[in-house]
N, CA, C and O of each residue as an XYZ file, in Angstrom:
620
protein
N       5.374    -10.558     17.598
C       4.326    -10.620     16.600
C       3.520    -11.898     16.846
O       4.074    -12.993     16.952
N       2.218    -11.731     16.932
C       1.356    -12.866     17.244
C       0.921    -13.581     15.961
O       1.130    -13.094     14.850
N       0.314    -14.742     16.155
C      -0.215    -15.489     15.009
C      -1.286    -14.685     14.280
O      -1.402    -14.758     13.056
N      -2.075    -13.911     15.046
C      -3.106    -13.090     14.425
C      -2.485    -12.042     13.500
O      -3.002    -11.800     12.409
N      -1.392    -11.424     13.922
C      -0.713    -10.423     13.099
C      -0.187    -11.044     11.805
O      -0.318    -10.461     10.729
N       0.408    -12.233     11.923
C       0.937    -12.920     10.743
C      -0.201    -13.260      9.784
O      -0.081    -13.082      8.571
N      -1.293    -13.747     10.338
C      -2.455    -14.116      9.531
C      -3.014    -12.892      8.799
O      -3.331    -12.964      7.611
N      -3.133    -11.760      9.522
C      -3.645    -10.525      8.924
C      -2.739    -10.042      7.793
O      -3.217     -9.649      6.729
N      -1.438    -10.076      8.030
C      -0.493     -9.571      7.029
C      -0.496    -10.446      5.773
O      -0.405     -9.932      4.658
N      -0.598    -11.761      5.952
C      -0.680    -12.658      4.797
C      -1.975    -12.428      4.017
O      -1.987    -12.461      2.786
N      -3.042    -12.200      4.739
C      -4.335    -11.960      4.086
C      -4.283    -10.705      3.222
O      -4.784    -10.700      2.097
N      -3.676     -9.640      3.748
C      -3.584     -8.383      2.995
C      -2.595     -8.513      1.839
O      -2.875     -8.074      0.724
N      -1.435     -9.120      2.110
C      -0.396     -9.217      1.085
C      -0.842    -10.065     -0.104
O      -0.504     -9.762     -1.248
N      -1.589    -11.112      0.162
C      -2.029    -12.011     -0.909
C      -3.416    -11.662     -1.435
O      -3.941    -12.359     -2.304
N      -4.018    -10.583     -0.913
C      -5.332    -10.108     -1.340
C      -6.383    -11.218     -1.265
O      -7.080    -11.491     -2.242
N      -6.485    -11.843     -0.112
C      -7.409    -12.960      0.072
C      -8.677    -12.495      0.775
O      -8.622    -11.688      1.703
N      -9.824    -13.011      0.325
C     -11.088    -12.771      0.999
C     -11.330    -13.920      1.974
O     -10.642    -14.940      1.933
N     -12.312    -13.741      2.844
C     -12.597    -14.763      3.849
C     -12.986    -16.094      3.218
O     -12.551    -17.147      3.686
N     -13.800    -16.064      2.161
C     -14.223    -17.312      1.541
C     -13.040    -18.032      0.880
O     -13.011    -19.261      0.826
N     -12.066    -17.264      0.377
C     -10.871    -17.892     -0.205
C     -10.023    -18.549      0.888
O      -9.456    -19.621      0.681
N      -9.942    -17.902      2.042
C      -9.175    -18.480      3.153
C      -9.832    -19.774      3.626
O      -9.142    -20.743      3.940
N     -11.170    -19.793      3.676
C     -11.885    -21.016      4.066
C     -11.589    -22.136      3.071
O     -11.384    -23.283      3.467
N     -11.568    -21.802      1.770
C     -11.250    -22.811      0.750
C      -9.814    -23.311      0.893
O      -9.556    -24.503      0.721
N      -8.887    -22.421      1.203
C      -7.486    -22.820      1.384
C      -7.356    -23.769      2.568
O      -6.618    -24.752      2.503
N      -8.071    -23.476      3.648
C      -8.016    -24.357      4.821
C      -8.678    -25.706      4.531
O      -8.291    -26.716      5.119
N      -9.659    -25.738      3.644
C     -10.297    -27.007      3.295
C      -9.394    -27.885      2.438
O      -9.602    -29.096      2.360
N      -8.385    -27.283      1.789
C      -7.435    -28.089      1.011
C      -6.653    -29.055      1.894
O      -6.205    -30.102      1.427
N      -6.487    -28.708      3.164
C      -5.774    -29.593      4.102
C      -6.754    -30.207      5.109
O      -6.367    -30.591      6.213
N      -8.023    -30.291      4.710
C      -9.087    -30.896      5.524
C      -9.217    -30.239      6.896
O      -9.370    -30.922      7.909
N      -9.155    -28.921      6.920
C      -9.361    -28.170      8.149
C     -10.585    -27.292      7.929
O     -10.570    -26.401      7.080
N     -11.644    -27.543      8.693
C     -12.900    -26.836      8.510
C     -12.993    -25.690      9.523
O     -12.746    -25.868     10.716
N     -13.359    -24.509      9.011
C     -13.552    -23.343      9.877
C     -14.611    -22.467      9.220
O     -14.683    -22.391      7.993
N     -15.425    -21.810     10.027
C     -16.474    -20.953      9.475
C     -15.945    -19.530      9.287
O     -14.908    -19.149      9.830
N     -16.700    -18.759      8.494
C     -16.281    -17.377      8.238
C     -16.339    -16.541      9.512
O     -15.516    -15.646      9.703
N     -17.293    -16.822     10.373
C     -17.406    -16.041     11.612
C     -16.237    -16.329     12.549
O     -15.731    -15.421     13.208
N     -15.806    -17.596     12.612
C     -14.624    -17.917     13.421
C     -13.387    -17.248     12.840
O     -12.524    -16.761     13.572
N     -13.314    -17.232     11.525
C     -12.191    -16.600     10.847
C     -12.187    -15.096     11.092
O     -11.127    -14.505     11.301
N     -13.358    -14.476     11.066
C     -13.470    -13.043     11.316
C     -13.022    -12.660     12.715
O     -12.552    -11.544     12.938
N     -13.165    -13.582     13.660
C     -12.735    -13.304     15.040
C     -11.221    -13.150     15.123
O     -10.721    -12.436     15.992
N     -10.487    -13.809     14.233
C      -9.025    -13.682     14.231
C      -8.584    -12.298     13.758
O      -7.545    -11.795     14.185
N      -9.371    -11.687     12.880
C      -8.984    -10.417     12.278
C      -9.507     -9.205     13.032
O      -9.271     -8.071     12.614
N     -10.206     -9.421     14.125
C     -10.739     -8.303     14.909
C      -9.633     -7.654     15.749
O      -8.530     -8.184     15.886
N      -9.974     -6.483     16.307
C      -9.059     -5.790     17.209
C      -8.967     -6.560     18.522
O      -9.933     -7.198     18.940
N      -7.815     -6.502     19.168
C      -7.606     -7.261     20.409
C      -8.558     -6.825     21.517
O      -8.851     -7.611     22.419
N      -9.041     -5.599     21.466
C      -9.924     -5.082     22.519
C     -11.392     -5.436     22.266
O     -12.238     -5.217     23.133
N     -11.695     -5.977     21.095
C     -13.077     -6.318     20.747
C     -13.524     -7.519     21.559
O     -12.723     -8.399     21.874
N     -14.818     -7.554     21.901
C     -15.316     -8.646     22.745
C     -15.320     -9.995     22.038
O     -15.226    -11.028     22.701
N     -15.428    -10.015     20.706
C     -15.447    -11.270     19.956
C     -14.081    -11.656     19.404
O     -13.992    -12.566     18.580
N     -13.026    -10.993     19.832
C     -11.667    -11.304     19.385
C     -11.277    -12.694     19.869
O     -11.574    -13.081     20.999
N     -10.612    -13.429     19.002
C     -10.148    -14.760     19.380
C      -8.705    -14.909     18.922
O      -8.362    -14.514     17.807
N      -7.859    -15.476     19.773
C      -6.468    -15.672     19.402
C      -6.352    -16.813     18.404
O      -7.004    -17.849     18.533
N      -5.504    -16.594     17.407
C      -5.279    -17.617     16.392
C      -4.261    -18.604     16.949
O      -3.144    -18.225     17.300
N      -4.645    -19.844     17.025
C      -3.748    -20.852     17.559
C      -2.705    -21.295     16.546
O      -2.810    -21.001     15.355
N      -1.709    -22.000     17.032
C      -0.647    -22.489     16.163
C      -1.193    -23.457     15.112
O      -0.736    -23.465     13.970
N      -2.175    -24.272     15.507
C      -2.725    -25.279     14.603
C      -3.418    -24.618     13.413
O      -3.273    -25.075     12.279
N      -4.169    -23.547     13.666
C      -4.888    -22.865     12.589
C      -3.892    -22.242     11.614
O      -4.029    -22.394     10.400
N      -2.893    -21.542     12.143
C      -1.913    -20.897     11.278
C      -1.096    -21.925     10.501
O      -0.809    -21.721      9.322
N      -0.719    -23.030     11.149
C       0.052    -24.089     10.476
C      -0.754    -24.693      9.329
O      -0.228    -24.905      8.237
N      -2.043    -24.970      9.584
C      -2.885    -25.533      8.528
C      -3.102    -24.530      7.399
O      -3.165    -24.911      6.230
N      -3.218    -23.241      7.749
C      -3.370    -22.228      6.704
C      -2.117    -22.165      5.838
O      -2.220    -22.098      4.613
N      -0.947    -22.186      6.446
C       0.302    -22.125      5.677
C       0.470    -23.356      4.789
O       0.901    -23.240      3.641
N       0.134    -24.529      5.312
C       0.213    -25.746      4.495
C      -0.791    -25.698      3.345
O      -0.472    -26.111      2.230
N      -1.991    -25.203      3.603
C      -2.984    -25.069      2.550
C      -2.588    -24.013      1.537
O      -2.890    -24.141      0.351
N      -1.912    -22.969      2.000
C      -1.464    -21.909      1.103
C      -0.409    -22.423      0.129
O      -0.384    -22.022     -1.035
N       0.457    -23.309      0.603
C       1.460    -23.917     -0.276
C       0.771    -24.716     -1.374
O       1.144    -24.624     -2.543
N      -0.228    -25.495     -0.998
C      -0.956    -26.285     -2.003
C      -1.729    -25.368     -2.942
O      -1.795    -25.615     -4.146
N      -2.309    -24.318     -2.392
C      -3.094    -23.384     -3.202
C      -2.223    -22.665     -4.240
O      -2.631    -22.507     -5.391
N      -1.040    -22.235     -3.836
C      -0.179    -21.474     -4.746
C       0.647    -22.368     -5.668
O       0.757    -22.091     -6.862
N       1.223    -23.429     -5.126
C       2.117    -24.283     -5.925
C       1.414    -25.453     -6.583
O       1.879    -25.976     -7.595
N       0.301    -25.861     -6.012
C      -0.383    -27.046     -6.528
C       0.224    -28.298     -5.923
O       1.014    -28.230     -4.981
N      -0.154    -29.439     -6.478
C       0.371    -30.721     -6.008
C       1.397    -31.231     -7.005
O       1.626    -30.613     -8.045
N       2.023    -32.376     -6.680
C       2.999    -32.964     -7.608
C       2.336    -33.353     -8.919
O       2.908    -33.177     -9.994
N       1.119    -33.887     -8.818
C       0.403    -34.326    -10.012
C      -0.113    -33.140    -10.842
O      -0.193    -33.220    -12.068
N      -0.458    -32.054    -10.167
C      -1.056    -30.903    -10.849
C      -0.366    -29.614    -10.372
O      -0.954    -28.858     -9.599
N       0.885    -29.351    -10.826
C       1.593    -28.150    -10.351
C       1.002    -26.868    -10.946
O       0.444    -26.872    -12.043
N       1.141    -25.766    -10.186
C       0.650    -24.460    -10.615
C       1.790    -23.456    -10.561
O       2.793    -23.670     -9.879
N       1.623    -22.359    -11.288
C       2.570    -21.249    -11.219
C       2.008    -20.236    -10.217
O       0.914    -19.714    -10.434
N       2.733    -19.943     -9.115
C       2.202    -19.016     -8.102
C       1.863    -17.633     -8.654
O       0.915    -17.005     -8.184
N       2.619    -17.145     -9.645
C       2.331    -15.820    -10.206
C       0.975    -15.808    -10.892
O       0.256    -14.811    -10.829
N       0.620    -16.907    -11.545
C      -0.681    -16.986    -12.202
C      -1.815    -16.982    -11.178
O      -2.853    -16.355    -11.391
N      -1.608    -17.681    -10.077
C      -2.629    -17.742     -9.030
C      -2.833    -16.359     -8.426
O      -3.970    -15.937     -8.215
N      -1.731    -15.642     -8.141
C      -1.835    -14.306     -7.559
C      -2.460    -13.323     -8.543
O      -3.220    -12.442     -8.140
N      -2.147    -13.465     -9.825
C      -2.753    -12.606    -10.835
C      -4.259    -12.847    -10.914
O      -5.035    -11.917    -11.132
N      -4.656    -14.091    -10.735
C      -6.075    -14.428    -10.745
C      -6.786    -13.772     -9.561
O      -7.904    -13.276     -9.703
N      -6.128    -13.771     -8.380
C      -6.703    -13.118     -7.201
C      -6.884    -11.623     -7.456
O      -7.909    -11.040     -7.102
N      -5.887    -11.022     -8.069
C      -5.935     -9.587     -8.334
C      -7.047     -9.254     -9.321
O      -7.708     -8.224     -9.193
N      -7.253    -10.126    -10.304
C      -8.293     -9.902    -11.303
C      -9.685    -10.063    -10.698
O     -10.636     -9.451    -11.184
N      -9.823    -10.868     -9.659
C     -11.122    -11.107     -9.043
C     -11.570     -9.955     -8.160
O     -12.749     -9.871     -7.816
N     -10.662     -9.069     -7.785
C     -11.031     -7.955     -6.919
C     -11.869     -6.977     -7.740
O     -11.407     -6.467     -8.761
N     -13.097     -6.715     -7.297
C     -13.952     -5.827     -8.085
C     -13.481     -4.380     -7.973
O     -13.083     -3.926     -6.901
N     -13.533     -3.659     -9.102
C     -13.160     -2.246     -9.097
C     -14.307     -1.447     -8.495
O     -15.475     -1.773     -8.708
N     -13.978     -0.417     -7.754
C     -15.001      0.416     -7.140
C     -15.695      1.228     -8.231
O     -15.055      1.746     -9.145
N     -17.001      1.324     -8.113
C     -17.765      2.059     -9.111
C     -17.509      3.546     -8.965
O     -17.432      4.074     -7.856
N     -17.380      4.209    -10.098
C     -17.210      5.651    -10.085
C     -15.798      6.104     -9.779
O     -15.536      7.306     -9.756
N     -14.882      5.182     -9.542
C     -13.512      5.599     -9.248
C     -12.657      5.421    -10.494
O     -12.779      4.442    -11.230
N     -11.795      6.397    -10.700
C     -10.868      6.326    -11.818
C      -9.619      5.628    -11.336
O      -9.476      5.347    -10.146
N      -8.716      5.347    -12.252
C      -7.470      4.714    -11.833
C      -6.696      5.626    -10.901
O      -6.138      5.183     -9.897
N      -6.669      6.904    -11.244
C      -6.006      7.862    -10.379
C      -6.781      9.164    -10.477
O      -6.992      9.685    -11.572
N      -7.196      9.677     -9.359
C      -7.994     10.891     -9.361
C      -7.136     12.082     -9.761
O      -5.984     12.215     -9.348
N      -7.731     12.938    -10.573
C      -7.002     14.122    -11.000
C      -7.050     15.171     -9.903
O      -8.039     15.287     -9.178
N      -5.971     15.932     -9.789
C      -5.907     16.996     -8.812
C      -6.482     18.257     -9.426
O      -6.019     18.718    -10.469
N      -7.492     18.811     -8.778
C      -8.081     20.056     -9.246
C      -7.986     21.065     -8.111
O      -8.655     20.914     -7.089
N      -7.161     22.093     -8.280
C      -7.038     23.072     -7.207
C      -8.323     23.865     -7.058
O      -9.001     24.170     -8.040
N      -8.648     24.193     -5.815
C      -9.840     24.968     -5.548
C      -9.521     26.447     -5.749
O      -8.391     26.885     -5.534
N     -10.517     27.195     -6.159
C     -10.329     28.629     -6.348
C     -10.172     29.295     -4.985
O     -10.850     28.934     -4.023
N      -9.282     30.258     -4.915
C      -9.058     30.972     -3.658
C     -10.210     31.939     -3.423
O     -10.750     32.531     -4.357
N     -10.564     32.081     -2.177
C     -11.614     33.051     -1.880
C     -11.031     34.459     -1.893
O      -9.814     34.638     -1.925
N     -11.909     35.452     -1.869
C     -11.446     36.825     -2.029
C     -10.653     37.331     -0.833
O      -9.912     38.304     -0.971
N     -10.777     36.713      0.331
C     -10.036     37.184      1.487
C      -8.768     36.384      1.746
O      -8.044     36.674      2.698
N      -8.492     35.403      0.936
C      -7.248     34.644      1.069
C      -7.196     33.752      2.294
O      -6.125     33.586      2.878
N      -8.310     33.175      2.704
C      -8.339     32.344      3.899
C      -7.870     30.936      3.574
O      -8.146     30.408      2.497
N      -7.152     30.334      4.524
C      -6.777     28.940      4.407
C      -7.749     28.125      5.236
O      -8.584     28.676      5.953
N      -7.637     26.809      5.133
C      -8.550     25.950      5.872
C      -8.387     26.046      7.377
O      -9.352     25.841      8.112
N      -7.189     26.353      7.852
C      -6.960     26.406      9.294
C      -7.024     27.834      9.847
O      -6.749     28.044     11.028
N      -7.377     28.804      9.023
C      -7.477     30.183      9.477
C      -8.884     30.701      9.233
O      -9.606     30.222      8.359
N      -9.246     31.687     10.025
C     -10.520     32.358      9.789
C     -10.332     33.334      8.643
O      -9.242     33.880      8.470
N     -11.364     33.560      7.865
C     -11.234     34.521      6.775
C     -10.910     35.912      7.314
O     -11.442     36.337      8.340
N     -10.046     36.596      6.616
C      -9.698     37.962      6.988
C      -8.687     38.074      8.101
O      -8.462     39.171      8.611
N      -8.069     36.974      8.499
C      -7.100     37.009      9.587
C      -5.853     37.795      9.178
O      -5.281     38.524      9.988
N      -5.440     37.646      7.932
C      -4.306     38.427      7.453
C      -4.851     39.524      6.553
O      -5.461     39.248      5.520
N      -4.630     40.753      6.948
C      -5.210     41.881      6.234
C      -4.338     42.378      5.097
O      -4.814     43.109      4.228
N      -3.066     41.994      5.085
C      -2.193     42.497      4.034
C      -2.427     41.701      2.759
O      -2.756     40.515      2.785
N      -2.248     42.385      1.663
C      -2.383     41.718      0.369
C      -1.049     41.785     -0.334
O      -0.362     42.805     -0.292
N      -0.694     40.715     -0.966
C       0.548     40.686     -1.712
C       0.366     41.432     -3.020
O      -0.695     41.384     -3.644
N       1.417     42.119     -3.418
C       1.367     42.795     -4.699
C       1.523     41.742     -5.787
O       2.371     40.856     -5.677
N       0.723     41.832     -6.820
C       0.865     40.847     -7.892
C       2.185     41.048     -8.633
O       2.573     42.172     -8.951
N       2.851     39.954     -8.896
C       4.104     40.029     -9.639
C       3.850     39.528    -11.039
O       3.242     38.477    -11.242
N       4.324     40.296    -12.005
C       4.152     39.924    -13.401
C       5.520     39.657    -14.002
O       6.435     40.469    -13.868
N       5.654     38.539    -14.653
C       6.899     38.218    -15.329
C       6.745     38.595    -16.792
O       5.785     38.203    -17.456
N       7.689     39.348    -17.270
C       7.611     39.704    -18.676
C       8.123     38.537    -19.512
O       9.082     37.865    -19.134
N       7.490     38.310    -20.622
C       7.816     37.162    -21.453
C       9.054     37.396    -22.309
O       9.676     36.438    -22.768
N       9.424     38.672    -22.534
C      10.545     38.940    -23.406
C      11.892     38.843    -22.698
O      12.923     38.897    -23.368
N      11.931     38.703    -21.372
C      13.200     38.544    -20.659
C      13.661     37.098    -20.767
O      12.856     36.169    -20.710
N      14.958     36.924    -20.923
C      15.510     35.579    -20.987
C      15.755     35.079    -19.565
O      15.997     35.867    -18.651
N      15.690     33.772    -19.395
C      15.931     33.177    -18.085
C      17.395     33.346    -17.718
O      18.283     33.209    -18.559
N      17.629     33.647    -16.445
C      19.000     33.833    -15.963
C      19.718     32.495    -15.994
O      19.098     31.466    -15.724
N      21.017     32.477    -16.317
C      21.746     31.205    -16.329
C      21.811     30.621    -14.922
O      21.897     31.346    -13.931
N      21.768     29.303    -14.862
C      21.810     28.625    -13.566
C      23.202     28.737    -12.975
O      24.207     28.591    -13.671
N      23.240     28.995    -11.692
C      24.505     29.125    -10.986
C      24.835     27.778    -10.368
O      23.987     27.152     -9.731
N      26.071     27.334    -10.559
C      26.493     26.052    -10.009
C      26.740     26.232     -8.517
O      27.580     27.033     -8.108
N      26.003     25.484     -7.713
C      26.071     25.635     -6.268
C      27.193     24.776     -5.694
O      27.906     25.220     -4.794
N      27.357     23.588     -6.184
C      28.353     22.660     -5.648
C      29.592     22.698     -6.535
O      29.506     22.653     -7.762
N      30.733     22.781     -5.885
C      31.989     22.803     -6.639
C      32.358     21.393     -7.063
O      31.996     20.414     -6.412
N      33.085     21.311     -8.165
C      33.594     20.013     -8.581
C      34.803     19.706     -7.725
O      35.695     20.540     -7.564
N      34.827     18.500     -7.174
C      35.885     18.110     -6.251
C      36.648     16.943     -6.854
O      36.050     16.015     -7.399
N      37.967     16.992     -6.755
C      38.793     15.881     -7.218
C      39.244     15.115     -5.987
O      39.899     15.664     -5.102
N      38.886     13.850     -5.944
C      39.228     13.022     -4.797
C      40.610     12.420     -4.986
O      40.952     11.924     -6.059
N      41.397     12.476     -3.914
C      42.726     11.858     -3.932
C      42.739     10.843     -2.798
O      42.761     11.205     -1.622
N      42.724      9.569     -3.169
C      42.705      8.550     -2.141
C      44.036      7.854     -1.961
O      44.088      6.756     -1.407
N      45.115      8.470     -2.418
C      46.447      7.920     -2.198
C      46.928      7.002     -3.274
O      48.054      6.512     -3.196
N      46.123      6.744     -4.283
C      46.571      5.848     -5.366
C      47.036      6.698     -6.532
O      46.399      7.688     -6.890
N      48.143      6.304     -7.112
C      48.637      6.983     -8.283
C      47.912      6.474     -9.510
O      47.635      5.280     -9.622
N      47.604      7.367    -10.428
C      46.914      6.952    -11.647
C      47.892      6.440    -12.691
O      47.477      5.968    -13.749
N      49.168      6.529    -12.410
C      50.172      6.016    -13.350
C      50.192      4.509    -13.264
O      50.478      3.941    -12.211
N      49.888      3.864    -14.374
C      49.871      2.382    -14.368
C      50.756      1.839    -15.436
O      50.870      0.623    -15.584
């Protein structure tokens, strides 16, 4: 695992934006631009990809400690800092918390997405369940087993 991979995973796990990472690096007096930072997060095959050196990752980790924990004079609670990051993430417009599932109506020929319509010519007979029948009792599939591990229960 390279320094770039570690940097990417920390960025995603802590929900950090590029400007926040620049601020974290400035806490330890390490200056870097957003474009240089973006080069670390690119694909290895990209022409502008740049390997993240040990010095950059070390300074980021040291700045991250100060960012999350604070200093001796001004300590912080890391959970509060992470909650603040989560609150700053803008919600996408028009998106609900969880999209509802709405099944699509079946077409008259019973075609699926991976089949051409009319590929299967047979039609299933509709089955109707009568409401006045009682449900059949459930059959126990697994037998109850008594384990004997050599210990007597007489105490």
